[in-house]
C-alpha positions in Angstrom: -9.7 -20.6 60.4 -8.4 -20.9 56.9 -8.5 -19.2 53.6 -9.5 -20.8 50.3 -6.5 -21.0 47.9 -7.7 -22.6 44.8 -5.5 -23.3 41.8 -7.2 -21.9 38.7 -5.7 -23.4 35.6 -2.7 -25.4 36.7 -0.2 -27.8 35.3 0.6 -25.9 32.1 4.3 -25.7 31.2 6.5 -24.2 28.6 10.2 -24.3 27.8 11.8 -20.9 28.5 14.4 -18.9 26.6 14.2 -16.1 24.2 11.2 -17.7 22.5 8.9 -20.1 24.3 6.0 -21.8 22.5 3.1 -22.9 24.7 1.6 -26.3 24.6 -1.9 -24.9 24.1 -3.8 -21.7 23.4 -1.6 -20.3 20.7 0.4 -18.1 23.1 4.1 -17.5 22.1 6.5 -15.6 24.3 8.7 -13.4 22.2 11.6 -11.3 23.5 10.6 -11.2 27.2 7.2 -10.6 28.7 5.3 -9.7 25.6 2.9 -12.4 24.5 0.9 -12.7 21.3 -2.3 -14.6 20.8 -4.8 -12.8 23.1 -2.4 -11.0 25.6 -0.4 -8.4 23.8 -1.0 -7.5 20.2 1.8 -7.1 17.6 1.1 -3.4 17.8 2.3 -3.3 21.4 -1.1 -2.7 23.1 -2.2 -5.0 25.9 -5.5 -6.8 25.6 -7.6 -6.5 28.7 -8.4 -10.2 29.0 -7.2 -12.9 31.4 -4.5 -15.4 30.4 -4.3 -19.1 31.2 -1.6 -21.0 32.9 0.1 -22.0 29.6 0.4 -18.3 28.6 1.5 -17.4 32.2 4.3 -20.0 31.9 5.5 -18.4 28.7 5.4 -14.9 30.0 7.3 -15.9 33.2 9.9 -17.8 31.2 10.4 -14.7 29.1 10.7 -12.5 32.2 13.3 -14.8 33.7 15.2 -15.2 30.3 15.7 -18.8 31.2 16.1 -22.0 29.1 14.6 -24.1 31.9 11.1 -25.5 31.8 8.5 -23.4 33.6 5.2 -24.6 35.1 2.6 -22.1 36.1 -0.5 -22.4 38.3 -3.1 -19.7 38.8 -4.1 -19.0 42.4 -7.7 -17.9 42.7 -8.2 -14.6 44.6 -11.8 -13.5 44.6 -12.1 -9.9 43.2 -8.6 -9.7 41.9 -9.4 -9.6 38.2 -12.6 -7.6 38.8 -10.9 -5.0 41.0 -7.6 -4.4 39.2 -7.5 -6.7 36.1 -4.7 -8.7 37.6 -4.0 -12.4 38.1 -1.9 -14.3 40.7 0.3 -17.2 39.6 2.8 -19.5 41.1 5.7 -20.1 38.7 7.8 -23.2 39.2 11.2 -23.6 37.6 12.1 -27.3 36.9 15.6 -28.7 36.7 16.8 -31.2 34.1 15.3 -34.1 36.2 11.9 -32.5 36.3 12.2 -31.6 40.0 11.1 -28.1 41.2 14.2 -26.0 41.8 12.4 -22.7 42.7 8.8 -21.7 43.1 7.8 -18.0 43.1 4.6 -16.0 43.2 4.0 -13.3 40.6 1.1 -11.0 39.6 0.3 -10.5 35.9 -1.2 -7.1 35.1 -1.2 -5.2 31.9 1.1 -7.7 30.2 3.7 -7.2 32.9 5.1 -9.7 35.5 5.5 -8.4 39.0 7.3 -10.8 41.3 6.2 -10.9 45.0 8.3 -11.3 48.1 12.0 -11.4 48.7 14.3 -14.1 47.3 11.7 -16.8 46.6 14.5 -19.2 45.6 15.0 -19.4 49.4 11.6 -18.7 50.9 9.1 -19.9 48.3 5.7 -18.4 47.2 3.6 -16.0 49.2 1.6 -17.4 52.1 -1.7 -15.5 51.7 -3.4 -12.9 49.7 -6.7 -11.0 49.3 -8.2 -8.4 47.0 -9.9 -5.4 48.5 -10.7 -1.8 47.5 -8.9 -2.2 44.1 -5.7 -3.5 45.6 -4.0 -6.8 46.4 -2.8 -7.4 49.9 -0.5 -10.4 50.7 2.1 -11.8 53.1 5.3 -13.8 52.8 8.1 -15.1 55.1 11.7 -14.1 54.9 14.9 -14.4 56.9 17.6 -17.0 57.6 18.0 -18.0 61.2 15.3 -15.5 62.2 11.8 -16.0 60.7 10.3 -12.7 59.5 6.8 -12.0 58.3 6.3 -9.2 55.8 3.0 -7.7 54.5 2.6 -6.2 51.0 0.2 -4.3 48.9 0.0 -3.8 45.1 -2.3 -1.3 43.5 -2.7 0.1 40.0 -0.9 3.4 39.4 -1.7 4.3 35.8 -0.6 1.3 33.7 1.7 -0.1 36.3 1.4 -1.6 39.8 2.8 0.4 42.8 3.9 -1.6 45.8 4.0 -0.8 49.5 5.3 -3.2 52.2 5.5 -3.4 56.0 8.5 -3.7 58.3 9.8 -7.2 59.1 7.7 -8.6 62.0 9.1 -11.3 64.3 7.6 -13.4 67.1 9.2 -13.4 70.6 10.6 -16.9 69.7 12.1 -15.4 66.5 10.5 -18.3 64.7 7.1 -19.2 63.2 4.1 -19.1 63.0 4.0 -16.5 60.3 1.4 -13.7 59.6 -1.4 -14.1 57.1 -4.1 -11.8 55.8 -7.8 -12.3 55.5 -10.7 -10.3 54.2 -13.6 -10.0 56.6 -16.4 -7.5 56.5 -14.6 -5.4 54.0 -11.5 -5.1 56.2 -8.1 -6.7 55.7 -7.2 -8.4 59.0 -3.9 -9.9 60.0 -3.6 -13.2 61.8 -0.7 -15.1 63.3 -1.3 -18.6 62.1 0.2 -22.0 61.5 0.7 -22.1 57.7 1.0 -25.3 55.7 3.9 -25.0 53.3 2.8 -24.8 49.7 -0.8 -24.2 50.4 -1.8 -20.6 49.6 -4.5 -19.2 51.9 -4.7 -22.3 54.0 -3.8 -22.2 57.7 -4.7 -23.4 61.2 -5.1 -22.0 64.8 -5.3 -18.3 63.9 -4.7 -15.5 66.4 -6.0 -12.1 65.4 -3.3 -9.5 65.5 -5.2 -6.5 64.2 -6.3 -4.6 61.1 -3.9 -3.9 58.2 -3.5 -0.1 57.5 -1.7 1.7 54.7 0.2 4.6 56.1 1.4 5.7 52.7 5.1 5.0 53.1 4.5 1.6 54.8 1.9 -0.9 55.9 1.2 -1.5 59.6 -0.9 -3.5 61.9 -3.3 -1.7 64.2 -4.3 -3.5 67.4 -7.8 -3.4 69.0 -6.8 0.0 70.7 -5.8 1.6 67.4 -2.1 1.4 68.2 0.4 0.3 65.6 2.2 -3.0 66.6 6.0 -2.9 66.8 8.3 -5.0 64.7 8.7 -7.5 67.6 5.2 -8.8 68.1 3.7 -9.5 71.5 
């Protein structure tokens, strides 16, 4: 079993800092996350239209307030734009040699960058993600020494995105494989699967753990009997 993580408009880069001018598309990041040329107007209102990878790189550079070069790549999530007018990107920060120093996932919605996961400088981009019922559900790994899996949800709350997350799940071995999410029959399911590093929504040998449920104050996994799984997975 595997998801289909396709890069939408990849490879675009921009130099960061207070002002970053994109290589194409006329987007210029000015003073942070505001972008002119089709994303945010000079009057301060946000245009309801998707941005490309070049614009995303400029926005992310402004969000980080960095002078480093940023490369952005869109990750295709069916229904994400249609359901909540949001886009998922992977933002790579390059060092002076051109090598990737960090890679982080972020959602772009209403001209605002929302980073996903914990410290992505250590643990990289998210592992999986699906759009369902007007929300974005995703998973990422965390921990040092012990390998944790965490599930997250973002949903529009007025003009902003509200986030909910799960507890930190561990395997009996305290190591991988990590948890991933998949959309099947309108339900968000959680699998324990071998995940290829750097390949969003792509995994092997899945084991169904249960259905993802939003309890309001946290996300949880319900097994086949309707019971919520504990932090230490069976």
